[in-house]
GUBAMAR-697106 format. One line per 10 residues: number of its first residue (from 0); their letters; for each residue x negated, y, z negated of N, C-alpha, C. Coordinates in pm, whole numbers, padded with zeros to 5 digits. Layout:
<nodes>
NUM> A> X/Y/Z/X/Y/Z/X/Y/Z ~ ...
</nodes>
This chain:
<nodes>
0> MISECGKLYV> -05140/-03726/-05587/-05035/-03624/-05599/-04925/-03653/-05496 ~ -04800/-03652/-05542/-04687/-03680/-05453/-04648/-03553/-05379 ~ -04639/-03563/-05245/-04604/-03446/-05166/-04456/-03412/-05184 ~ -04423/-03286/-05161/-04284/-03245/-05169/-04207/-03304/-05051 ~ -04077/-03324/-05074/-03993/-03379/-04967/-03973/-03275/-04857 ~ -03947/-03324/-04737/-03915/-03236/-04627/-03769/-03195/-04632 ~ -03719/-03143/-04522/-03581/-03099/-04514/-03518/-03153/-04386 ~ -03389/-03192/-04396/-03314/-03236/-04279/-03230/-03120/-04229 ~ -03247/-03084/-04102/-03166/-02981/-04039/-03064/-03047/-03947 ~ -02938/-03014/-03965/-02832/-03064/-03877/-02803/-02953/-03776
10> VATPIGNLGD> -02844/-02975/-03652/-02850/-02867/-03553/-02744/-02885/-03445 ~ -02655/-02787/-03432/-02557/-02788/-03324/-02625/-02747/-03193 ~ -02595/-02820/-03086/-02651/-02791/-02955/-02538/-02758/-02856 ~ -02569/-02702/-02740/-02464/-02665/-02644/-02377/-02783/-02601 ~ -02250/-02755/-02571/-02162/-02859/-02518/-02159/-02858/-02366 ~ -02227/-02763/-02306/-02233/-02756/-02160/-02331/-02651/-02115 ~ -02300/-02527/-02145/-02385/-02415/-02106/-02507/-02409/-02197 ~ -02626/-02419/-02139/-02749/-02424/-02219/-02774/-02294/-02296 ~ -02704/-02188/-02258/-02720/-02062/-02330/-02648/-02059/-02463 ~ -02561/-02157/-02488/-02481/-02158/-02611/-02555/-02226/-02726
20> ISYRAVETLR> -02669/-02175/-02760/-02745/-02225/-02874/-02802/-02104/-02947 ~ -02806/-02110/-03078/-02852/-01994/-03153/-03004/-01981/-03150 ~ -03051/-01858/-03170/-03195/-01833/-03178/-03255/-01914/-03292 ~ -03184/-01920/-03404/-03233/-01996/-03519/-03247/-02143/-03486 ~ -03151/-02200/-03410/-03158/-02341/-03375/-03280/-02370/-03288 ~ -03307/-02282/-03190/-03423/-02300/-03103/-03552/-02294/-03185 ~ -03561/-02196/-03273/-03682/-02183/-03355/-03699/-02303/-03447 ~ -03590/-02356/-03500/-03597/-02473/-03588/-03644/-02595/-03511 ~ -03591/-02616/-03391/-03633/-02730/-03309/-03781/-02719/-03271 ~ -03831/-02598/-03261/-03973/-02579/-03228/-04066/-02616/-03344
30> RVDLIAAEDT> -04021/-02593/-03467/-04114/-02605/-03578/-04097/-02731/-03664 ~ -03987/-02809/-03643/-03975/-02932/-03722/-04080/-03033/-03677 ~ -04103/-03132/-03762/-04200/-03236/-03728/-04142/-03339/-03633 ~ -04008/-03354/-03637/-03946/-03464/-03563/-03802/-03428/-03531 ~ -03756/-03469/-03412/-03617/-03449/-03373/-03552/-03586/-03355 ~ -03441/-03609/-03424/-03365/-03733/-03411/-03244/-03705/-03322 ~ -03237/-03774/-03208/-03136/-03742/-03107/-03053/-03865/-03071 ~ -02927/-03840/-03037/-02838/-03947/-02994/-02889/-04014/-02867 ~ -02933/-03934/-02773/-02988/-03984/-02646/-03113/-03901/-02616 ~ -03230/-03963/-02626/-03356/-03889/-02610/-03369/-03829/-02470
40> RHIKTLLQHY> -03317/-03898/-02370/-03327/-03847/-02233/-03240/-03723/-02216 ~ -03122/-03727/-02276/-03028/-03616/-02262/-03081/-03490/-02330 ~ -03132/-03503/-02451/-03175/-03385/-02526/-03299/-03322/-02464 ~ -03378/-03400/-02389/-03499/-03344/-02330/-03469/-03236/-02226 ~ -03350/-03241/-02166/-03312/-03134/-02073/-03306/-03000/-02147 ~ -03245/-03002/-02266/-03237/-02881/-02347/-03375/-02838/-02395 ~ -03453/-02934/-02444/-03585/-02901/-02497/-03676/-02843/-02389 ~ -03672/-02902/-02270/-03754/-02851/-02160/-03712/-02709/-02121 ~ -03581/-02684/-02126/-03529/-02552/-02090/-03587/-02444/-02181 ~ -03608/-02478/-02308/-03659/-02381/-02405/-03807/-02403/-02437
50> GINQKVISLH> -03875/-02487/-02361/-04018/-02507/-02380/-04054/-02569/-02514 ~ -03971/-02663/-02559/-03993/-02729/-02688/-04056/-02866/-02663 ~ -04163/-02896/-02732/-04238/-03019/-02706/-04248/-03112/-02826 ~ -04157/-03100/-02921/-04164/-03184/-03040/-04133/-03330/-03007 ~ -04180/-03419/-03095/-04154/-03561/-03079/-04005/-03589/-03102 ~ -03947/-03673/-03018/-03805/-03707/-03027/-03791/-03857/-03045 ~ -03708/-03897/-03143/-03677/-04039/-03161/-03527/-04060/-03148 ~ -03488/-04183/-03125/-03348/-04216/-03100/-03274/-04249/-03229 ~ -03156/-04191/-03245/-03066/-04226/-03353/-02925/-04227/-03296 ~ -02871/-04346/-03273/-02738/-04360/-03212/-02657/-04462/-03290
60> QHNEERASAD> -02533/-04485/-03246/-02440/-04568/-03324/-02486/-04712/-03340 ~ -02576/-04760/-03255/-02620/-04898/-03263/-02744/-04919/-03349 ~ -02814/-04810/-03382/-02936/-04827/-03462/-02941/-04735/-03583 ~ -02831/-04659/-03610/-02843/-04550/-03705/-02868/-04593/-03849 ~ -02825/-04712/-03890/-02854/-04754/-04027/-03005/-04775/-04045 ~ -03066/-04847/-03951/-03211/-04872/-03960/-03289/-04744/-03938 ~ -03252/-04668/-03834/-03323/-04544/-03804/-03309/-04443/-03918 ~ -03193/-04439/-03983/-03172/-04346/-04094/-03263/-04379/-04211 ~ -03279/-04508/-04240/-03368/-04549/-04348/-03512/-04509/-04318 ~ -03554/-04524/-04193/-03690/-04483/-04153/-03707/-04332/-04167
70> LLEKLRSGLS> -03607/-04257/-04124/-03616/-04112/-04132/-03617/-04063/-04277 ~ -03544/-04133/-04362/-03545/-04096/-04504/-03686/-04106/-04562 ~ -03757/-04211/-04524/-03895/-04226/-04572/-03985/-04114/-04520 ~ -03963/-04074/-04396/-04042/-03964/-04339/-04013/-03833/-04414 ~ -03886/-03811/-04447/-03850/-03692/-04523/-03913/-03695/-04662 ~ -03914/-03813/-04723/-03975/-03827/-04855/-04125/-03798/-04851 ~ -04185/-03825/-04736/-04329/-03801/-04723/-04362/-03655/-04697 ~ -04256/-03572/-04677/-04279/-03429/-04657/-04252/-03379/-04518 ~ -04217/-03467/-04424/-04188/-03422/-04288/-04050/-03357/-04280 ~ -04035/-03264/-04188/-03905/-03202/-04162/-03846/-03264/-04036
80> VALVSDAGTP> -03714/-03283/-04037/-03645/-03353/-03928/-03523/-03271/-03885 ~ -03502/-03261/-03753/-03381/-03200/-03699/-03294/-03311/-03640 ~ -03169/-03314/-03679/-03071/-03409/-03624/-02986/-03339/-03520 ~ -02982/-03394/-03399/-02898/-03338/-03293/-02817/-03451/-03229 ~ -02704/-03415/-03168/-02627/-03511/-03090/-02640/-03474/-02943 ~ -02572/-03548/-02856/-02581/-03517/-02714/-02528/-03377/-02683 ~ -02425/-03337/-02756/-02365/-03205/-02734/-02282/-03167/-02855 ~ -02288/-03040/-02893/-02205/-02991/-03001/-02265/-03017/-03138 ~ -02178/-03025/-03237/-02219/-03039/-03377/-02231/-03185/-03415 ~ -02345/-03229/-03465/-02360/-03369/-03507/-02254/-03409/-03609
90> LVSDPGMPLV> -02221/-03537/-03610/-02124/-03600/-03700/-01978/-03576/-03661 ~ -01949/-03478/-03573/-01812/-03456/-03528/-01787/-03548/-03410 ~ -01737/-03668/-03440/-01721/-03777/-03343/-01854/-03816/-03280 ~ -01963/-03797/-03352/-02097/-03833/-03307/-02173/-03898/-03422 ~ -02283/-03967/-03393/-02360/-04032/-03500/-02421/-03931/-03598 ~ -02466/-03983/-03712/-02537/-03899/-03808/-02492/-03913/-03952 ~ -02370/-03963/-03975/-02319/-03971/-04111/-02407/-04055/-04204 ~ -02451/-04176/-04165/-02537/-04252/-04256/-02663/-04177/-04296 ~ -02725/-04106/-04201/-02846/-04033/-04233/-02818/-03920/-04332 ~ -02717/-03839/-04305/-02686/-03728/-04395/-02650/-03779/-04533
100> RMVRDAGIEV> -02573/-03887/-04539/-02535/-03944/-04670/-02658/-03993/-04746 ~ -02745/-04068/-04678/-02867/-04120/-04743/-02954/-04006/-04796 ~ -02971/-03903/-04713/-03060/-03792/-04748/-03004/-03715/-04868 ~ -02875/-03688/-04865/-02814/-03616/-04977/-02819/-03700/-05104 ~ -02790/-03830/-05092/-02794/-03918/-05210/-02934/-03925/-05269 ~ -03034/-03905/-05184/-03173/-03908/-05231/-03216/-03774/-05291 ~ -03127/-03676/-05290/-03158/-03546/-05347/-03242/-03457/-05259 ~ -03249/-03490/-05129/-03327/-03410/-05034/-03235/-03309/-04967 ~ -03287/-03192/-04940/-03204/-03083/-04888/-03159/-03109/-04745 ~ -03031/-03080/-04720/-02973/-03088/-04585/-02925/-02948/-04549
110> SPLPGACALI> -02972/-02894/-04438/-02937/-02757/-04399/-02865/-02758/-04264 ~ -02740/-02709/-04258/-02668/-02706/-04131/-02699/-02581/-04050 ~ -02718/-02597/-03920/-02734/-02484/-03829/-02612/-02480/-03738 ~ -02516/-02393/-03766/-02388/-02395/-03694/-02403/-02353/-03548 ~ -02306/-02395/-03470/-02307/-02361/-03328/-02190/-02423/-03256 ~ -02212/-02466/-03134/-02105/-02513/-03047/-02034/-02636/-03104 ~ -01902/-02639/-03086/-01820/-02754/-03124/-01699/-02753/-03032 ~ -01678/-02859/-02957/-01574/-02860/-02853/-01435/-02836/-02911 ~ -01405/-02898/-03026/-01269/-02885/-03078/-01241/-02741/-03122 ~ -01340/-02674/-03183/-01320/-02536/-03226/-01313/-02442/-03106
120> AALSAAGLPT> -01397/-02466/-03007/-01393/-02384/-02886/-01257/-02395/-02818 ~ -01207/-02516/-02804/-01076/-02536/-02740/-00965/-02473/-02823 ~ -00969/-02492/-02954/-00865/-02437/-03042/-00861/-02286/-03035 ~ -00977/-02223/-03026/-00983/-02077/-03025/-00917/-02017/-02901 ~ -00908/-02094/-02794/-00851/-02043/-02669/-00715/-02106/-02636 ~ -00660/-02185/-02729/-00540/-02264/-02698/-00411/-02185/-02705 ~ -00403/-02088/-02795/-00277/-02016/-02812/-00176/-02093/-02893 ~ -00222/-02189/-02975/-00136/-02261/-03068/-00179/-02224/-03210 ~ -00092/-02242/-03310/-00125/-02201/-03447/-00256/-02262/-03497 ~ -00336/-02181/-03566/-00467/-02226/-03613/-00484/-02218/-03764
130> ARFAFEGFAP> -00381/-02169/-03836/-00395/-02154/-03981/-00422/-02289/-04047 ~ -00358/-02393/-03996/-00381/-02530/-04042/-00384/-02620/-03920 ~ -00479/-02711/-03914/-00484/-02805/-03803/-00555/-02931/-03847 ~ -00534/-03039/-03772/-00597/-03167/-03802/-00673/-03216/-03680 ~ -00798/-03258/-03702/-00877/-03317/-03595/-00874/-03468/-03613 ~ -00835/-03540/-03508/-00812/-03683/-03517/-00917/-03767/-03445 ~ -01029/-03707/-03403/-01132/-03784/-03334/-01086/-03827/-03196 ~ -01131/-03944/-03152/-01087/-03999/-03023/-00958/-04078/-03041 ~ -00869/-04069/-02944/-00748/-04151/-02946/-00787/-04297/-02927 ~ -00705/-04391/-02977/-00735/-04534/-02958/-00742/-04572/-02810
140> RTSAERKSFF> -00805/-04686/-02785/-00830/-04727/-02647/-00713/-04797/-02581 ~ -00632/-04871/-02656/-00523/-04947/-02594/-00392/-04871/-02603 ~ -00301/-04901/-02509/-00174/-04832/-02504/-00093/-04852/-02632 ~ -00088/-04974/-02682/-00009/-05001/-02803/-00063/-04923/-02922 ~ -00195/-04920/-02936/-00255/-04846/-03047/-00234/-04696/-03031 ~ -00241/-04648/-02908/-00219/-04505/-02886/-00076/-04465/-02921 ~ 00022/-04545/-02880/00161/-04513/-02910/00185/-04509/-03061 ~ 00124/-04604/-03132/00135/-04603/-03278/00068/-04479/-03336 ~ -00046/-04444/-03282/-00121/-04324/-03323/-00037/-04199/-03302 ~ 00026/-04186/-03186/00106/-04068/-03156/00234/-04065/-03239
150> KARAAFPDTW> 00296/-04181/-03258/00421/-04187/-03335/00397/-04143/-03479 ~ 00282/-04182/-03534/00251/-04147/-03672/00234/-03995/-03689 ~ 00208/-03925/-03578/00186/-03781/-03584/00300/-03701/-03523 ~ 00406/-03769/-03483/00516/-03702/-03412/00583/-03594/-03497 ~ 00591/-03616/-03628/00656/-03518/-03716/00557/-03433/-03792 ~ 00428/-03443/-03759/00327/-03365/-03829/00353/-03216/-03805 ~ 00355/-03135/-03910/00399/-02995/-03894/00296/-02900/-03835 ~ 00170/-02938/-03834/00064/-02847/-03790/00002/-02892/-03658 ~ -00070/-02802/-03596/-00144/-02833/-03474/-00240/-02949/-03499 ~ -00247/-03042/-03404/-00344/-03151/-03416/-00417/-03172/-03285
160> IFYESCHRVL> -00538/-03225/-03297/-00634/-03225/-03186/-00700/-03362/-03175 ~ -00722/-03408/-03054/-00802/-03528/-03035/-00885/-03517/-02909 ~ -00991/-03597/-02904/-01076/-03606/-02786/-01028/-03721/-02698 ~ -01050/-03707/-02567/-01014/-03815/-02476/-01114/-03819/-02360 ~ -01133/-03937/-02305/-01224/-03953/-02192/-01148/-03937/-02061 ~ -01223/-03914/-01955/-01161/-03900/-01823/-01092/-04028/-01780 ~ -01138/-04142/-01829/-01083/-04271/-01788/-00945/-04298/-01850 ~ -00914/-04229/-01960/-00789/-04260/-02030/-00697/-04139/-02048 ~ -00736/-04022/-01997/-00655/-03904/-02025/-00514/-03917/-01969 ~ -00498/-03968/-01849/-00365/-03982/-01791/-00282/-04084/-01869
170> ASLQDMGEVL> -00343/-04195/-01905/-00272/-04297/-01984/-00231/-04242/-02120 ~ -00316/-04160/-02180/-00283/-04099/-02310/-00162/-04007/-02298 ~ -00160/-03924/-02193/-00046/-03835/-02174/00081/-03914/-02146 ~ 00068/-04025/-02072/00183/-04112/-02046/00237/-04169/-02177 ~ 00149/-04222/-02260/00192/-04281/-02387/00249/-04176/-02481 ~ 00188/-04058/-02481/00239/-03951/-02566/00379/-03910/-02524 ~ 00401/-03908/-02391/00531/-03870/-02340/00641/-03969/-02374 ~ 00604/-04093/-02405/00703/-04194/-02445/00734/-04189/-02593 ~ 00656/-04113/-02667/00672/-04108/-02812/00715/-03970/-02861 ~ 00654/-03865/-02805/00683/-03728/-02847/00786/-03665/-02754
180> PKERQVVIAR> 00859/-03563/-02802/00952/-03491/-02714/00878/-03432/-02594 ~ 00936/-03442/-02478/00869/-03400/-02355/00847/-03249/-02348 ~ 00922/-03174/-02429/00903/-03028/-02428/00796/-02982/-02527 ~ 00734/-03075/-02599/00630/-03038/-02694/00513/-02971/-02621 ~ 00464/-02861/-02674/00354/-02789/-02612/00221/-02862/-02634 ~ 00141/-02872/-02527/00007/-02929/-02538/-00090/-02840/-02461 ~ -00214/-02846/-02502/-00321/-02777/-02430/-00423/-02880/-02388 ~ -00455/-02879/-02259/-00560/-02967/-02206/-00681/-02879/-02177 ~ -00790/-02908/-02246/-00915/-02834/-02225/-01020/-02932/-02174 ~ -01076/-02904/-02058/-01174/-02995/-02000/-01299/-02919/-01957
190> ELTKLHETIV> -01413/-02988/-01965/-01540/-02933/-01920/-01568/-02795/-01980 ~ -01545/-02782/-02109/-01563/-02653/-02176/-01705/-02600/-02160 ~ -01716/-02474/-02128/-01838/-02396/-02107/-01912/-02435/-01979 ~ -01860/-02529/-01902/-01927/-02573/-01780/-01866/-02503/-01658 ~ -01920/-02532/-01542/-01878/-02465/-01419/-01729/-02482/-01391 ~ -01677/-02601/-01418/-01536/-02629/-01386/-01448/-02629/-01510 ~ -01480/-02544/-01606/-01399/-02532/-01727/-01253/-02504/-01692 ~ -01163/-02580/-01756/-01020/-02563/-01732/-00947/-02573/-01866 ~ -00860/-02476/-01894/-00779/-02480/-02015/-00635/-02451/-01973 ~ -00548/-02550/-01991/-00410/-02538/-01947/-00317/-02560/-02065
200> KTTLVEAKAL> -00225/-02467/-02086/-00122/-02482/-02189/00012/-02501/-02121 ~ 00081/-02609/-02155/00207/-02640/-02089/00286/-02739/-02174 ~ 00398/-02786/-02123/00475/-02887/-02196/00415/-03025/-02167 ~ 00449/-03121/-02251/00394/-03255/-02236/00430/-03316/-02101 ~ 00553/-03300/-02058/00595/-03360/-01932/00524/-03293/-01814 ~ 00505/-03163/-01821/00436/-03093/-01713/00286/-03124/-01714 ~ 00231/-03147/-01833/00089/-03180/-01843/00061/-03313/-01774 ~ 00147/-03410/-01796/00130/-03541/-01732/00136/-03527/-01580 ~ 00233/-03451/-01531/00248/-03432/-01386/00126/-03361/-01328 ~ 00073/-03264/-01401/-00043/-03189/-01353/-00165/-03279/-01340
210> VETDPNMQKG> -00191/-03360/-01441/-00307/-03449/-01438/-00289/-03559/-01334 ~ -00166/-03604/-01320/-00136/-03713/-01226/-00157/-03671/-01081 ~ -00128/-03545/-01050/-00132/-03499/-00910/-00262/-03429/-00872 ~ -00346/-03400/-00971/-00471/-03329/-00944/-00590/-03415/-00985 ~ -00660/-03477/-00889/-00774/-03563/-00923/-00881/-03493/-01006 ~ -00897/-03362/-00988/-00997/-03289/-01066/-00962/-03286/-01215 ~ -00833/-03298/-01247/-00790/-03298/-01386/-00808/-03435/-01451 ~ -00869/-03527/-01379/-00902/-03658/-01435/-01053/-03677/-01442 ~ -01126/-03566/-01440/-01272/-03571/-01445/-01322/-03489/-01563 ~ -01432/-03532/-01620/-01495/-03455/-01726/-01461/-03504/-01865
220> EFVIIVEGAP> -01487/-03418/-01964/-01462/-03449/-02105/-01345/-03362/-02152 ~ -01255/-03421/-02230/-01129/-03356/-02263/-01110/-03334/-02413 ~ -01052/-03219/-02444/-00996/-03193/-02577/-00846/-03171/-02556 ~ -00765/-03248/-02627/-00620/-03235/-02617/-00568/-03177/-02748 ~ -00494/-03068/-02739/-00439/-03000/-02857/-00287/-03007/-02850 ~ -00225/-03051/-02958/-00080/-03076/-02959/-00012/-02985/-03061 ~ 00094/-02923/-03019/00174/-02837/-03106/00233/-02919/-03221 ~ 00238/-02860/-03339/00305/-02925/-03451/00454/-02936/-03426 ~ 00519/-03028/-03496/00662/-03051/-03475/00743/-02932/-03522 ~ 00845/-02891/-03446/00935/-02786/-03494/01015/-02836/-03614
230> KEDRRAEISA> 01072/-02745/-03690/01138/-02781/-03815/01242/-02890/-03798 ~ 01319/-02882/-03691/01428/-02979/-03674/01378/-03121/-03650 ~ 01251/-03135/-03604/01196/-03269/-03579/01123/-03326/-03699 ~ 01087/-03242/-03797/01000/-03288/-03904/01071/-03377/-04004 ~ 01204/-03360/-04018/01275/-03433/-04123/01383/-03524/-04065 ~ 01374/-03547/-03936/01482/-03621/-03869/01496/-03763/-03920 ~ 01388/-03820/-03974/01392/-03961/-04014/01445/-03982/-04155 ~ 01473/-03877/-04230/01528/-03895/-04364/01661/-03819/-04375 ~ 01744/-03865/-04465/01876/-03805/-04482/01867/-03678/-04565 ~ 01978/-03605/-04570/01982/-03482/-04648/01961/-03511/-04797
240> EQQRVLEILL> 02017/-03622/-04845/02001/-03657/-04986/01857/-03697/-05018 ~ 01796/-03772/-04929/01656/-03809/-04947/01567/-03685/-04945 ~ 01601/-03591/-04857/01529/-03464/-04851/01542/-03388/-04983 ~ 01664/-03385/-05040/01688/-03312/-05165/01606/-03373/-05279 ~ 01604/-03506/-05288/01528/-03574/-05393/01379/-03542/-05379 ~ 01330/-03547/-05256/01189/-03519/-05231/01152/-03376/-05271 ~ 01237/-03281/-05238/01210/-03141/-05271/01203/-03120/-05422 ~ 01292/-03187/-05496/01291/-03176/-05643/01162/-03234/-05699 ~ 01123/-03350/-05650/01002/-03415/-05700/00877/-03333/-05669 ~ 00874/-03270/-05554/00758/-03190/-05516/00738/-03068/-05605
250> QECSVSSAVA> 00844/-03026/-05673/00832/-02912/-05765/00752/-02950/-05889 ~ 00747/-03081/-05919/00682/-03127/-06042/00560/-03215/-06018 ~ 00549/-03274/-05899/00446/-03376/-05873/00359/-03338/-05754 ~ 00246/-03407/-05744/00164/-03397/-05624/00237/-03462/-05508 ~ 00189/-03440/-05387/00254/-03499/-05269/00257/-03652/-05278 ~ 00143/-03712/-05313/00138/-03859/-05318/00232/-03915/-05424 ~ 00237/-03851/-05541/00326/-03899/-05648/00473/-03878/-05611 ~ 00504/-03761/-05554/00642/-03732/-05515/00691/-03830/-05409 ~ 00605/-03861/-05312/00643/-03955/-05206/00665/-04095/-05266 ~ 00574/-04140/-05352/00587/-04273/-05412/00716/-04285/-05493
260> LAVEITGARK> 00748/-04182/-05571/00872/-04185/-05649/00995/-04179/-05559 ~ 00987/-04097/-05453/01100/-04085/-05361/01128/-04217/-05289 ~ 01023/-04292/-05259/01041/-04424/-05198/01120/-04514/-05291 ~ 01083/-04514/-05420/01152/-04599/-05517/01297/-04554/-05539 ~ 01319/-04425/-05542/01453/-04374/-05571/01547/-04387/-05453 ~ 01497/-04354/-05333/01586/-04346/-05216/01578/-04465/-05122 ~ 01465/-04537/-05125/01448/-04648/-05033/01407/-04605/-04893 ~ 01381/-04477/-04874/01339/-04429/-04741/01197/-04476/-04711 ~ 01162/-04473/-04582/01030/-04516/-04542/00924/-04419/-04594 ~ 00814/-04474/-04644/00707/-04392/-04702/00651/-04293/-04600
270> KALYQAALAI> 00630/-04341/-04476/00571/-04254/-04374/00662/-04136/-04344 ~ 00794/-04161/-04336/00889/-04053/-04307/00892/-03952/-04421 ~ 00889/-04002/-04544/00888/-03912/-04660/00759/-03830/-04667 ~ 00650/-03895/-04633/00521/-03824/-04636/00519/-03711/-04533 ~ 00567/-03739/-04412/00572/-03635/-04309/00663/-03521/-04351 ~ 00776/-03555/-04415/00867/-03451/-04462/00802/-03368/-04572 ~ 00725/-03434/-04660/00656/-03362/-04767/00554/-03264/-04711 ~ 00481/-03306/-04608/00386/-03215/-04543/00459/-03095/-04482 ~ 00573/-03121/-04422/00650/-03012/-04361/00699/-02914/-04467 ~ 00744/-02966/-04581/00791/-02880/-04690/00676/-02794/-04741
280> GSEKENNDRD> 00559/-02856/-04760/00442/-02781/-04807/00400/-02673/-04710 ~ 00401/-02707/-04580/00361/-02611/-04477/00457/-02493/-04473 ~ 00587/-02520/-04482/00686/-02413/-04479/00673/-02324/-04602 ~ 00646/-02386/-04717/00630/-02308/-04840/00512/-02212/-04828 ~ 00401/-02262/-04773/00282/-02178/-04756/00313/-02062/-04660 ~ 00384/-02092/-04552/00417/-01987/-04455/00508/-01881/-04520 ~ 00604/-01928/-04600/00696/-01835/-04668/00622/-01749/-04770 ~ 00525/-01812/-04840/00446/-01737/-04938/00365/-01627/-04871 ~ 00310/-01659/-04751/00232/-01559/-04679/00318/-01444/-04630 ~ 00443/-01480/-04589/00535/-01377/-04542/00579/-01285/-04656
</nodes>
């Protein structure tokens, strides 16, 4: 007789304060057969705090394809597995995607246990618009790649967010300041939920000066939140005629089709037209709500 399959639980864990975990998550970690963790040593601090003694195995970016295949077989045999990352919600800039994809493709149940997430925590306290936002993961490592990354988002109409390490936060702000207007609002959130939690909202130029002059602002883990471009900056790269053509096309076509046709008709850059199309859509939604 073939046993029923187990269940994969995707469990959010605290990002700093050990109290930021749900009762359901603790109970689930106590009763599963196996816990798959990004760093087994790191997660044991949490498990010991709550008196949890389940078996823990490693699943990280260097072994996750092989480890995911092994875990899939365990789930097929009827075992239950909890997936956790070092901190926060698994798969949000953390390992776990291959496992979740394999398990779902195999028709086995995946159950999320919501909880802490650094980007949502920072956004909730930022004081920037939250109706629409984009999470961009970690910024690139090299200066040239970062500048390209920031330039591509300079005219983005909505709030956007990225993670940064203590080793590169100052360089990121420097590169951003060379690409974005210096008066653009940014929020620097560091060490969220921890003893030295800091959340600062200021202009880009002042943010760079603050981090540059305060060694403590170069320590810890960072979430950087950037204000969307004001209306006058969103369409600066296209002419009034190109804008008019794009607006007409958007009345009849999807964004991708309208942009492709506008490129052929006007000869404007695709990226500039796409950013303008996003701005038009965002303004229309705001007007509809009003």
